[in-house]
C-alpha positions in Angstrom: 8.3 -142.0 -20.3 5.6 -139.8 -21.9 4.6 -136.3 -21.6 4.8 -134.4 -18.5 0.9 -133.4 -17.2 0.3 -130.7 -15.1 -2.4 -130.5 -12.7 -3.3 -127.3 -10.7 -4.6 -128.7 -7.4 -6.2 -125.1 -5.5 -7.5 -127.2 -2.2 -7.5 -126.4 1.3 -4.4 -127.8 3.1 -6.0 -127.6 6.2 -9.3 -129.9 5.4 -8.8 -133.7 6.2 -11.2 -134.7 2.6 -8.8 -132.5 0.7 -6.0 -134.3 1.8 -7.6 -136.9 0.7 -7.9 -136.4 -2.6 -4.5 -135.3 -2.3 -3.0 -138.3 -1.7 -5.4 -140.3 -4.0 -4.4 -137.6 -7.0 -0.8 -137.9 -6.4 -0.5 -141.4 -6.4 -2.0 -142.4 -10.0 1.0 -140.9 -12.1 3.5 -143.2 -10.1 1.9 -145.8 -12.5 2.0 -144.0 -15.6 3.6 -140.9 -17.4 5.4 -138.2 -14.6 3.0 -135.2 -13.3 3.7 -131.8 -11.8 1.5 -130.3 -9.5 0.7 -127.0 -8.9 -0.8 -126.7 -5.0 -2.1 -123.7 -3.7 -5.4 -122.8 -1.5 -6.8 -119.7 -2.7 -9.8 -118.9 -0.6 -7.5 -117.7 2.2 -5.7 -115.2 0.1 -6.9 -111.3 -0.9 -8.2 -109.7 -4.0 -4.7 -108.9 -5.2 -3.1 -112.7 -4.2 -5.9 -114.2 -6.3 -5.0 -112.2 -9.4 -1.0 -112.8 -9.2 -2.5 -116.6 -8.4 -4.6 -116.5 -11.7 -1.4 -114.3 -13.4 0.8 -117.4 -12.3 -1.3 -120.4 -13.1 -1.7 -118.6 -16.5 1.6 -118.5 -17.1 2.0 -122.1 -15.7 -0.4 -123.2 -18.7 -1.8 -126.7 -16.5 -3.4 -129.0 -18.2 -6.5 -129.5 -15.7 -7.3 -127.4 -12.7 -9.0 -129.3 -9.4 -10.5 -126.6 -7.3 -12.4 -125.8 -4.3 -15.1 -123.0 -4.7 -13.0 -119.8 -5.4 -14.6 -116.3 -6.6 -11.3 -117.2 -9.3 -13.8 -120.2 -11.0 -14.9 -117.4 -13.7 -10.7 -116.5 -14.5 -10.1 -119.6 -14.4 -12.5 -120.8 -17.4 -10.6 -118.4 -19.3 -8.0 -120.7 -19.5 -9.6 -123.5 -21.5 -8.6 -126.3 -19.5 -10.7 -128.6 -17.3 -12.0 -127.8 -14.2 -12.9 -129.9 -11.4 -15.0 -128.4 -8.6 -14.9 -130.0 -5.4 -18.0 -130.3 -3.2 -19.7 -126.8 -4.0 -22.8 -125.7 -1.9 -24.5 -125.2 -5.1 -23.7 -127.2 -8.7 -21.6 -124.5 -11.1 -22.1 -124.6 -14.7 -19.3 -124.7 -16.8 -17.0 -127.1 -14.7 -17.4 -130.7 -13.6 -19.1 -131.5 -10.7 -17.0 -134.0 -7.9 -20.4 -134.8 -5.3 -21.0 -137.9 -3.2 -23.9 -140.1 -3.4 -25.9 -138.3 -0.9 -28.8 -140.9 -0.9 -26.7 -143.3 -0.4 -24.8 -141.6 2.6 -28.3 -141.0 4.1 -29.1 -144.1 3.8 -26.1 -145.6 5.7 -27.1 -143.1 8.6 -29.8 -144.9 9.4 -28.9 -148.8 8.5 -26.0 -147.8 11.3 -28.0 -146.3 13.5 -30.5 -149.0 13.5 -27.8 -151.5 13.5 -27.0 -150.1 17.1 -30.4 -150.4 18.3 -31.9 -146.8 18.0 -35.7 -146.4 17.3 -35.4 -142.6 17.3 -33.6 -141.0 14.6 -33.1 -137.5 14.0 -31.3 -135.4 11.6 -29.3 -132.1 11.8 -28.4 -129.8 8.5 -29.6 -127.3 6.1 -31.4 -127.0 2.9 -30.0 -124.2 2.0 -26.5 -127.0 1.1 -27.9 -129.3 -1.6 -25.9 -132.3 -0.6 -27.2 -131.4 3.4 -30.7 -131.6 1.6 -30.3 -134.5 -0.3 -28.6 -136.3 2.9 -31.5 -135.5 5.3 -34.2 -136.5 2.1 -32.9 -140.3 2.1 -32.4 -140.4 5.7 -36.0 -139.4 6.3 -37.3 -141.7 3.7 -35.3 -144.5 5.4 -36.2 -144.0 8.9 -39.8 -143.8 8.1 -39.7 -146.8 5.3 -38.6 -148.7 8.8 -40.6 -147.9 11.2 -38.8 -145.7 12.8 -40.0 -142.3 14.9 -38.0 -139.3 12.7 -36.8 -135.5 14.1 -35.6 -132.7 12.2 -33.7 -129.5 12.9 -32.4 -126.7 10.4 -29.3 -125.0 11.2 -28.9 -121.1 11.1 -25.8 -120.6 9.3 -23.8 -117.3 8.6 -24.3 -114.6 11.6 -26.3 -117.0 13.5 -24.1 -120.3 13.0 -22.7 -119.6 16.4 -25.8 -119.2 18.6 -26.8 -122.8 17.2 -25.6 -125.0 20.0 -27.8 -122.8 22.6 -30.5 -123.1 20.1 -30.9 -126.5 19.4 -30.2 -127.7 23.4 -34.8 -127.2 23.7 -34.9 -129.6 20.9 -32.9 -132.4 22.3 -34.6 -131.7 25.6 -37.8 -132.5 23.8 -36.5 -135.6 21.7 -37.6 -139.1 22.9 -34.7 -141.2 24.5 -32.4 -142.7 23.6 -32.3 -140.7 20.3 -29.2 -140.9 17.6 -28.8 -137.7 15.3 -27.1 -137.7 12.2 -25.9 -134.0 11.4 -25.0 -133.7 7.8 -21.6 -133.3 8.2 -18.9 -132.9 11.1 -19.1 -129.3 11.7 -22.7 -129.7 12.5 -22.0 -133.0 14.1 -19.7 -131.0 16.9 -22.9 -128.8 17.1 -24.9 -131.3 18.4 -22.4 -132.2 21.0 -22.3 -128.8 22.3 -26.0 -128.6 22.7 -26.2 -131.8 24.7 -23.5 -130.8 27.0 -25.8 -127.8 27.5 -28.5 -130.2 28.8 -28.8 -132.9 31.6 -28.2 -135.8 28.8 -25.1 -138.0 28.2 -23.5 -139.1 25.1 -24.3 -142.0 23.8 -26.4 -143.3 26.6 -29.1 -141.0 25.7 -28.3 -139.2 22.5 -25.8 -140.7 20.4 -24.3 -138.2 17.2 -22.7 -139.4 13.9 -21.3 -136.8 11.7 -19.9 -137.1 7.9 -16.7 -136.8 6.3 -14.4 -138.2 9.2 -12.5 -135.3 9.6 -10.0 -137.0 11.9 -9.0 -133.2 13.8 -12.7 -131.8 14.5 -14.0 -135.5 15.3 -11.2 -136.1 17.9 -11.6 -132.5 19.1 -14.4 -132.8 21.5 -15.4 -135.8 24.5 -16.7 -137.6 23.3 -14.8 -138.4 20.3 -17.5 -138.5 17.3 -18.3 -141.0 15.1 -18.4 -140.4 10.8 -19.0 -141.3 8.1 -16.2 -141.4 6.1 -16.4 -140.5 2.1 -13.0 -142.1 1.1 -11.6 -139.2 0.1 -8.8 -140.8 -1.6 -10.7 -143.4 -3.5 -12.1 -140.2 -5.2 -8.8 -138.9 -5.7 -7.9 -141.9 -7.7 -10.6 -141.3 -9.8 -10.0 -137.8 -10.6 -6.6 -139.1 -11.9 -7.5 -141.9 -13.7 -10.5 -139.9 -15.8 -7.9 -136.5 -16.2 -5.2 -139.1 -17.5 -7.5 -140.7 -19.9 -9.0 -137.3 -21.2 -5.3 -136.1 -22.0 -4.5 -139.5 -23.2 -7.3 -138.8 -26.1 -8.7 -142.4 -25.1 -12.2 -140.5 -23.4 -14.2 -137.8 -22.5 -14.3 -136.1 -18.9 -17.6 -136.7 -17.6 -20.5 -134.2 -16.5 -19.8 -135.1 -12.7 -17.7 -137.3 -10.9 -19.4 -139.0 -7.8 -18.2 -140.6 -4.8 -20.3 -143.8 -4.0 -17.8 -145.7 -1.3 -18.3 -145.1 2.2 -17.9 -146.4 5.7 -18.9 -145.9 8.9 -15.8 -144.6 12.0 -16.8 -145.9 15.1 -15.9 -143.8 18.2 -17.3 -143.3 21.3 -20.2 -140.8 20.5 -22.2 -143.9 19.0 -20.6 -146.6 20.8 -23.7 -147.8 22.7 -26.2 -151.0 21.9 -29.5 -148.7 22.1 -31.8 -151.8 23.3 -33.8 -151.8 26.7 -34.2 -155.9 26.4 -31.7 -157.1 28.9 -31.2 -160.1 28.0 -30.8 -159.2 24.1 -28.3 -156.7 25.2 -26.5 -159.3 27.0 -26.7 -161.1 23.7 -25.5 -158.3 21.4 -22.8 -157.6 23.6 -21.5 -161.1 23.9 -21.6 -161.2 20.0 -19.9 -157.6 19.3 -17.4 -159.0 22.0 -16.1 -162.4 20.5 -17.6 -162.6 17.0 -14.4 -160.9 15.2 -12.2 -163.1 17.4 -13.5 -166.6 16.6 -16.5 -168.5 15.2 -18.8 -168.5 18.1 -21.7 -170.5 17.7 -26.1 -169.1 18.3 -25.6 -171.7 21.1 -23.1 -170.0 23.1 -25.0 -166.5 22.4 -27.9 -168.5 24.0 -26.2 -169.5 26.8 -25.1 -165.6 28.1 -29.0 -164.7 28.5 -32.0 -166.3 30.7 -33.8 -167.1 27.8 -34.0 -170.1 25.8 -33.3 -170.0 21.6 -36.5 -169.6 20.6 -37.7 -166.6 22.5 -34.4 -165.0 22.2 -34.6 -165.4 18.3 -38.3 -163.7 18.4 -36.4 -161.0 20.4 -34.0 -160.4 17.7 -35.7 -160.5 14.6 -38.7 -158.3 16.5 -36.1 -155.4 17.9 -33.1 -156.0 15.2 -34.7 -157.5 12.3 -32.4 -160.2 11.8 -31.6 -163.7 13.3 -29.1 -164.5 15.9 -26.9 -166.1 13.2 -27.3 -162.7 11.1 -26.1 -160.5 13.8 -22.9 -163.0 14.1 -22.4 -162.7 10.6 -22.8 -159.1 10.3 -20.5 -158.5 12.9 -17.9 -160.8 11.3 -18.1 -158.9 7.9 -18.1 -155.4 9.1 -14.8 -156.6 11.0 -13.5 -157.7 7.9 -14.5 -155.7 5.3 -13.0 -153.2 7.7 -9.6 -155.2 8.0 -9.7 -155.5 4.3 -10.6 -151.8 3.1 -8.1 -150.0 5.8 -4.8 -152.3 6.3 -1.7 -154.0 4.6 -2.6 -157.4 5.8 -2.8 -160.4 4.2 -5.8 -162.3 3.4 -4.2 -165.2 5.4 -3.5 -163.0 8.1 -7.0 -161.7 8.9 -8.5 -165.1 8.3 -6.6 -166.3 11.5 -6.9 -163.5 13.6 -10.5 -163.7 13.1 -10.5 -167.4 14.2 -11.1 -168.8 10.6 -9.4 -172.4 10.2 -7.9 -171.4 7.5 -8.2 -168.5 4.5 -10.0 -170.9 2.3 -12.9 -170.9 4.9 -12.3 -167.0 5.3 -12.6 -166.4 1.6 -15.5 -168.9 1.2 -17.5 -167.2 3.8 -16.9 -163.7 2.5 -17.8 -164.1 -1.0 -21.1 -165.4 0.3 -22.1 -163.1 2.2 -20.7 -159.9 0.5 -21.1 -161.5 -3.1 -17.1 -160.7 -4.5 -14.2 -162.1 -3.7 -11.7 -160.8 -1.1 -9.3 -159.3 -3.7 -12.1 -157.5 -5.5 -13.8 -155.7 -2.2 -10.0 -154.5 -1.1 -9.0 -153.2 -5.1 -12.7 -151.3 -4.8 -10.8 -148.8 -2.3 -8.7 -147.6 -4.6 -7.0 -149.5 -6.9 -3.3 -149.0 -5.7 -3.8 -150.3 -2.1 
């Protein structure tokens, strides 16, 4: 058994993302040498208590510190151990910054909302926080490059934060409907929901809302519950632990930053709508959504649900969604397959039969053709301990 590793975790116990990081970190040592943890949240203490916390840490002699932004950071640097900083509003020097691939998040938001049929997209956040600004820039660029209508609003912070919903209601009234609004983070998304409730419009039929972080408490706090992009915090936590382990074993240097790149959209009622005006196209999409994940439906079956022949329906699919009927069927099936591989412990065989494939082999071949990797390789991306 190797030398015990001491890791200080100064994280937010109440935050969904931080709890995910914690789960990813603490599960890594089960496969290596024993790790000891010091767990505290400095942001909720007084300056006097922070000084006591620093002295306690100094006596404990951690090998590495993983922390949220805190006034203690300058003092923590005096301990001469690696400091891994989680999601600050601005990048800091002298520490290892952990951030998300914000460009990828912005693009994912557009792709997801386009798949719902929205042609009007908006972004709500603040350029005063770098990750919000980066997500906005990517979201706007992706929306405009796809020929969509784009709108945006800047949030007020600090003392003006509570006034945002009242201020936003006039902006929401001015937007074309239906519209989908992506918020830079779940707390901002809740403000959009509050603002819509001050108008005559309905979520998700007039205004769909998408957040970022998938904080379960926040997303389920309001009616309707809010859809959100999950940053897969456990995967990030596992990567942090892997880097720490390699560094302490002398096998590699710690990187200048650690970037989370694995994301998924968790759909709830705030975006659970098909935003197309074409009645026949909507019929086809509803049928695909209802049955494509249960059995191998054919294009002929989809066409039979409408009053159109195949050719005009194919033309409407391509004009509105940019893909064929078969591509839409496969997209829905792949999305479900990815979700089951990522978020359940079901065997590949069970997933195959659950989705109506004739055999695990036919499911695996279909998956590899569409995703360009095998089922096991895909599942292992979401952190390697599942």
